N, C-alpha and C positions, 0 to 999 in steps of 0.2 A: 396409049397405055392408060388403063384404069387405075388412078392413084389412091382411090377412095379407101381401099384396105390399109395402104400405108399412113394415110392421114389419121384413119380410125385409131391404129395402134399408138401413134404419136399423140393423139388426144388422150388416150388412157395413161401413158407415161407422163405427160404433163400433169394430170390430175393427181397422180401419185406423188410428183415432185412438189405440187402445191401443198398437198397434206404434209409432206416433210418440212416444209417452211414453218409450220405451226410450233414445231419442237424448239427452234432457236427463238421464236416469238415469245413462247411460254418462259424459257430461260431468262431472257432480257426482262420480261415483265416481272418475273419473280425476283430478279435482282435490282428492280427500280430503274433499268436502263432504257432509255426513251428510244431506242432503235427498235423496240417490239413493233412499233407502228410501222416501221419500214417493211419487215417481215409480213404483217398482216395485209399490208397493201400489195406486196409482190404476190402473196397467196390469192388475193382475189383476182388480180389480173390474170396470174397462171391459170388458176382454176376455171375462169371464164372461158380462156381460150381453149383449154383442154376439153371442158365440157361441150363447147359449141363445135370443136372438131369432131367429138365423139358423136353427137346426136346429128350433125349434119352429113356424116358420111356413114351413119348406121345403116345396114340393109341385110338381108337375109344371104349372106355370102360365107362360104366354109373353104375357099381356096384361095392360097397366096402363092402366085407363081414366082419363079426365080427372079425376074426382073423387078417385080414388085418388092421382093424380099431384099434386093440390093438398095433399093431406093429407101425403104423403110428402115434399113440398118444405118445408112448415112444420115438420113433426115433426123432420126431419133437422137443421135449423140450431138447433133448440129443445134437442133431446136433446144434441147435440154441444156445445153452450154448457153444460149441465148438467154433463156428464161432464168437459168441459175446465176446469171450475172446480175439480175435485177437488185438484190439485196445489196451487194457490192457497190452498186452505182449510187444508191440513195442512202447508204449508211454514213455515218458521221465521219468515216474515212473519205468520203467525196472521191471515191476513185473515178478516174475518166472512163469513157465507153471502152477505150481500147484495153486500159489495165483490168476493168471489171470482167471483160469478156475473156483476157487472158488467164485471169485467176480462176474463173468458172470452168473454161476449157482444160486448163491444167488439173483442176480437181476431178472433173467428170471423166477425164481420160485416166485418171490416177497417175498423172506425170509428176505433180508435186512441186513444180517450178512456181515461185511466187514473186510479186511486186510489191508486197506489204512490208513496210519496215516498221518495227517497233511493234511486234506481235503482243507483248506483254501488256500494252496500254490499248489494245483493240477491243472493241466491244465483245463480250463473251458470246453473244448470239452469232457474231460473224466468224469467230473462231470455231464454233460448233458447226456452223453452216459448211465451212470448208471441209470439216471431217465427214459431215454428212453426204457431201457431193462425192468424196473420194468412196465412201462406203457404198453408195449406191451405184457408182461407176463399177466398182469391183464386182459386186454381184451380176451387174449387167453384162460385164465382159465375159463372165463364167457362162451365163445362159446363151449369150451369142455364140461362144466357142463351142458349146455342146449342141445347140438346138438349130443354130442358122448357119455357121460358116461350113459345117460338113456338107450341108445341102448345096450351098453355093460352090463347093469344091475349090475353096480359097486356100492357096498356099500349101497344099497336101492335107488340110484339115478333113478331107473326105475320108482319111484313114480313122478317124474316130467317129464316124457316122453311127448313130444309135440304130439298132436293129428295129424294123418296123416304122422307121421314121420317114414318112412319105411327105412330098413337097405339099400336098394339099391338105396336111394335117398339122401344119406348122404351129397354129395357135393352141389347139388342145394339147398337143405333145408338149411345147414349150411350157405351158402353165403347169403341167405335171411335174416336169423336171425342176421348174423354178420353185415349186412349192417344197419339193424336197430339199433342194439345195439351200433354200432361204432359211429353213430351219436350222440345218447345220451351221450355216453362215453366221446366223444369230446366236446360236448357241456358242460357237467358238469366240464371238465378239465378246459376249457376256463374261465368258471364261477368262479371257485376256484382259478385261477391264477389272476384274476382281483380282486376279494376280498381280497387276501393275500397282493397284490400290494397296495391296498387302505389303507390297515392296517399298512403299514410301510415297508414291504419288498422291495428290489430292484427288477426290473424287472427278473432279471436271477434266483434270489432265488425263487421268487414267482411261475414262471413256473415250475421250477425243482420241488419245494415242492408240487406244485398242482398235478403234474404227479404221484409222488410218495404217496401222500395222498389218491387220488381217487383210486389208485391201492393197496391201503393198503400194501404198499411195505416197507416204512421206509427210504430209502436211503436219506441222508440229504447232503447238502453242506458244512456242518459244523462239526468240530469233537465234539462239544458239542451238537449236534442235534438241536432240537427246543428250547432247554434250552438257546441257544446262543441269541435269539432274546428277551428273558426275558420279553415278552409281554402277559398279560392276554387275550387281544383281539385276538390275532393271535393263542393262545392256544386254545380259544373258537371256531374259526373258523376252525381250523384244526380238533377239535373234530366232528364238524358237517360234515365236508368232509369225515372224516374216516367212520362215521356211513352210510353216503351216500353209500359209496363203498361197505358196509357190507350187504346191502338189496338185494334181487333178482332183477336183472335188468329187468326181463320180467314184473315187476311191473311198472318200468317206462314207458315201452312201452304200457302198459294198461292205465296207467295215460295219456299219450299223446292221446290215443284213446278216452278219455272220462272218463274212469273209475277211478275218482279221489280218491275213497273210497279203492282203492286196496291194499295200504299199512296198512290201519288200519284193514282190514278184514284178512290179512294174519297171521296166528298163529306163524310162524316164527319170523316175526318182533316183535309181540307183546312179545314173550317170551325172545328174545334178548334184547329188551330194558328194561324188567324187570330185567333180569339178571344184566344188566349193572347198572341199577339204584340201585339195592341191593348192588352189590360189591362196588361201588362208595360211597354210605351212610356209609357202614360199615368201608371202609378204611379213610373216611373223620373223622369218629367219633373216630377211633383208633388214628390217627395222632394228633386230638386235645386232647384226653384222655392222651396221653403220653407227652403232652406238647411240642410237637416238632413244632406245627404251630398254627396259630389263625384258627377260623373256616372258614373263606373266604379262607385263603391260603390253608388249608387242602382240602377244596371242589375244589379248581382249580387244585391242583397238583394231587390229586386222580382221579378226573374226567379224565384229560388228559392221566395219565399213565395207568389206568384201561382200558380205551376205545382202547389205543394203543396197549396194550398187548392182550387183549382178541380179537380183530380184527385181531391181528397177523401183525400190522403195524410195530411195534417196534421202534418208535420214543421214546424219553425220554426228561424230562425237569428237572430230578432230579435223584440221584442215589437211586431208590426205593428199591435196595436190601440192602441198608443200614438203612431202616426204622424199622428193627426189625423182630422177629420171625414170628408174624402174617402176616406182609406184604409179607416176603419171601415165606410163604406157599401159600398165597392167589394168588400172582402173578404166582407162578409155577403151580398151578392148572388152572389159567385162560388161560394159555399158550395153553392148550389142548382144550378149548371150541370152538373158533372160532365164524363165524358170520352165515349167512344163505346161503343154497345151491343156486347156480346160481349168486353169488356175487364175489367179487375179493377176498375175506377172504380165510382163511385156517383152519386148525385144524379139529375137529371131525366133526363141524357143528351142529346148534342147532336142525335140524330136527331129526338127529339121537337120540339125548337125549330125544326128545318127544316121539318118537317110543319106544325107550328102556323103558321109563317110563310107557307108556300106555301098552306095552306088560307085564311088570312085574305086573302092577296093576291088568290086566286082570288075570294073572296066580294066584295071590293072591286070587282073588274072586272065581276062579275055585277050589282051594283048600279048602275053607271055605264052598262052595256050590257045591259039586261034581256033582250034577244032573243038575246044571243049564248050561245055553248056553250063554256064554259070548264073545263078539268081541272087539278087540282094535280098537279104531278109531284114525284117523289123519285128522285134518281139516274137521270133519263131515263125513269122508268116512271110511269104513271098510279097515284095513291095510291088504293087501294081504299076506298070509303066507310066499311067497317068500320074499317079501321086509322085514319082520321081521327076517327071517333067514339071509338075506343078512346083514342087519345092525348088528346084534349079531355077526357075522362072522368078520364084519369091526372092532368092538371094540375088538374082540380077537386079530386079526392080529395086529391092532395098538398097543396093549399092548405088544405083542411079539416083535414086531419091536422096540418098544421103549427100551424094556429091552435088547435086543441083542445090539442095538447101544450103550447103556450106559455101558454095560459090556465091549464092544470092545474098547470104548474110555478110560475107566480106565484101561485096559489092557496095554494100550499104555502109561501109566504113568500119566493120567490126574488126579486131584484130584477129589474127589466124588461129590463136588458141581458143578466143571466144567463138569464132565462127565455127570452127571444126567441132568443139565439144559442145556447143549450143545446138547445132545440127544433129549430133549423135543423142544428146539427152532428150530432144524433142520427138525424133523418130522413134527412139527406144523408149520413151515415156519413162525416163529414169528420175529427173528432176534437177539437181544441181550440176553444173557443168565443171569445168576446169578453169583455172587461172583466177586473177584478182577480182574480176567483174562478176562473173556468174558462178564462180567456185562454190565450194562448201560453206565458205565463211562470207559469201556475198549474196545477191539476188538479181532479178532481171529488172528492177525498177528503172535504173539508167539507161536502158536499152532503146533506141528510138522506136516509135510507133510502129513504122513500117517491119522492122526486124520482128516485133512482137506478134503482129498478124502472121508474118511467115512461119513463125515458130508454132503458133496455134494451128496452121495448116498441117505442119509437120507432126504436131501431137495427134490430130484427127487421123492423119494418113497412118502413122505408126500403130495407133490403138485399133483401128479396123482393119489391120492386116493388108494394107496397101491395096490389093485388087478391089476390094470393096468400094473404095473411092475411085480408082483409077478407071474402072469399067464404065463409070458415069460419064467419062469425058470421050468415049468412043461413039462415032456417029451410028454405028450399027446397033448399038444398044438400045436406042431410041427409035429404030425403024420398026414398022409393022405393028 
């Protein structure tokens, strides 16, 4: 297999990552913090490798086949996480190689799990770098979901294949899509930052949280996350921003082009909002019934934390794992749901639940009426058999991967709540787990290094929709 096209694209991405390092370097330099030298050094190393890869693999090719696309996708996220860890490793925080890679992988996969304690005293450049990693990871997963996964027929994503998008035209088409999405993504980020600033955040916090909110990443500049600000208006604004990041970004493109009803007509968006509304209402009623809060307080805290967990953002305004058994089970299940395909969110995704439901309902009708002809539909169109099989395969491998990761973590000595919720939050890219160790009021710093590496593998596996990674371990993939 000729891997030069994959390395060429990785080189371009590393060059972009290197340029992004100059932003926190400038911030540290402007504030008189010595860590600006760390970012400049990391910039030089990353740019050198990126340019070297690009120049050494550059040739007159215009075709990227399916196998090369699989390798390119997996390699891109892995290499970016490696070079993204350099500032953490050499900053004044002096994180170990394991912790640095964990923080970087958690950032670029928009998971939001952290090993850094004392964020308020961390260098401002490092805090900004965490936000930038999540922001870049957010737009990266959007482009991948629109331009790459449909071609690779991963987990039913072929349902969202763009018209006239051929395998041998991946790069020019992806560039066109990325340009339109990047403009909207950047515009929404600036709008979010301005909103948070007007609501009381300082400029640095507003910009950092805007980037991690629209990317549904969840890295905060404070140990207490959004709970630090203790503001109902900020909570409400971030709820809206998280939802904005959870809808398909192609709908924004359609809206800009005049189709203002695109959001209302999309079944994924309608189902996602319905699930969120029901979960928020049930959680608020539970909190009020158990006399933990007044109705308005219950609605405020349930809304924020339910949206944060289900969209995979991972912010917290309260220790929701201390709300009782109903809350723990509900949040655990919501971790797996996710948002819409083509958004910055993670998890299983709403459309897969829709397809699974329609397929199961159709099968029940066939059992009761054996001679009838029934078809499963999605958005008014028949679901191709290949899509149904792909989605069911995704559910199977998702469950197996989660179980394997949870068992492996428990084998390393983690208690069952930490192991189960750690596996769930990694493979669903949510951020905080449950329990005293990795819950919303804790972090992952105390876990053994072996557990952190396992969680990193889970983050990458979940972010790239399982099959993109698993297929690389099949002997057949490398033959021919």
